[in-house]
C-alpha angles and dihedrals in degrees: 000000000000112000111210092206095059100081090056094053126092117267091254092053092046091053095046092048092052095043091054090054094053123104105224139249094053136155127231094263090052091052092051091048093051091047093048091050089049090056100241121169123275089249091059092046088052092051093050092044088054093061119107118270100257143107117274115213097197146347091278092059090057098042091049091059095041090050094049093046099042107028134255126324102064112113141135 
């Protein structure tokens, strides 16, 4: 599933690419696993790993928290 283009993308693009690949609902650990398999940067992995331990119903649930924790610019 690794996408060779992902590490060269901006953090926002890496996150949106991964979040579109996820089968929801998913928990934080699942998100981190999918991102790791996709080959995202360590910075993106750290952002996802910093999310609260909970289940995420959809992409909006994740981007809302990422946006509030890491500033504007993250959106699907």
